N, C-alpha and C positions, 0 to 999 in steps of 0.2 A: 504494500500500500504506500502511496505517496505521502501519507499523513506524517510520517516521521520527518521526511525532508521538508515538507511544508511547515511543520511545526517549528523546526529549527530555523527556517528562513523567517517565519513570522516572528519568532522570538528575537532574532537578530534585528529585525526591522523595528520591533517595539523598543529595543534598546538604543535605536538610533544609529546602528552600524550599517555599513554597506555590504560587507562580505565577511566570511568566516575568518579571514586572516586578520581582521581588526581586533579580535579578542583572543586571549589565550584559551587553550582547550578546556581547562577547568571551568572558566566562566561560561563558555558555550554550553558545556554539559549541564551546568547549573541552570542556565536560562532555558535550555531545552526541557529539563526536568520540570521547571515551573510551568511552562506552557502545556506540557503533557498532563500535569496534575490538574491544571485548570480545565482542560478539555475533559478529563475523566470526571471531575467534579460536576461540570455542566451536564455530562451524560447521566451521572447519578441522579441529579435533580430532575432532569427531563423524563427519565425512565422510571422515576420513583423507586429506586433500588433500596432495599433494606441494607443495614450495615453488613450482614453476612453476604448478601448478593454483591455488594460493592467490593468487598474484600476479594471475592472470587473473580469478579470482573477485572479488577486491577491486576491481579496475578496473571490472568489469561492475556489481557491487553499488553502488559509488559513483555511477556514471553512472545507474543505475536509480533510486536514491534521489533524485538531483537531478531526474530527469525526473518522477517521481511527485510530488515536492514542488512542482514548477512547475505541474503539473496541479491539485494541491490549492490552490495559491495563486490560480490562475485561477478555480477554483470559488468560492473565498471572495469574489473580486472580483465574480463574476457574481451571487452572492447579495446582496452589498451594493448592486449596481446595481439588482437586482430590488426590493429593499426601498425603494430611492430612488424607483423608479417607482410603488410601491404606497403611498406616504404618504397618510394621510387628508387629504382636502380638496384634493388635487392630482390632476388628471386624468392618468392613465397613458397613455402613447403605445402604441397597440396594436402597431405594428410593432416597437418596441423591446422590448416585453414578449414578443412572439413569438420574437424572436431570442434573448433571454435564456433563455426556457424551453427552446428547442431546444438551446441551448448547454449548459444544465444537464443535460438528459436525456442528452447525449452524453458527459458526464464519466465515468460508470461504464465505458462502452465504451472510452474512452481509457485508463483504468486497467487494464482487462483486456488491451488491446493492448500496453501497456507490460510487463505481467507475461509475456505470451506471447513478446514479443521477448527479454526477459531469459532465459526458459527455453530458447529456441532458441539463444541465445548460449552458455549453460551446456552445452547438449547437444553443442557442438563439442569440448569437452575433458573433460567429466565423464561418469561412467557414470550410468545411470538411478538406481542405488542411491545414489550420492553426491548427486545432485540431490534425491532424496527425503529423504535425511538432512538436507540443508540446509533444505529446506522445513519439515521437522519442527522443527528448531532454531528457525526463525523463528516458526513457529506456537506452539510452547511459550512463547517469549518474549512474544508478544502475549497469550496466555492468562494468563500470570503477571501482566502489567501490568493486564489487565482485572480480575483477582481483587484486586489491590492497590487499584485504583480503587474497586471495589465496597465494600471494607472501609473505605477512607478517606472516601468520600463516601456517607453514609447516605441512604437513600431515593432513590438514583439509579436511574432506569429502565434496564432492560436490563443 
């Protein structure tokens, strides 16, 4: 899910920074943590979660964020490796390029699988309405971030 990246970006924008290099890593992590906590708290309120439900929701959400972040990190590494193979003037290794392409094509499916696992886990203790409310909170958050980005970055496609 793009929520982790968007949350980090939103958090940096709230702090008045332009990019991740403007703050040391511990400050970025702390700011990201605060943004994620606020997002989860908003979800708790909107979905009417009990304390027990909220504890389980937080645990699953954190694990899901970590999992998706790992998938996205692997994707970035795959793109870097593919770019390395495709340098002008250097012959690319067909076998390596094939493995990289196959791995890149599999990334969206891995993200979908992670989302489905997350929803199955939520279904164990949340009602369908609560799950839908949480999805809407996350969706609205992502939409707000995208709107902010469109306003802050002129002529940005999409």
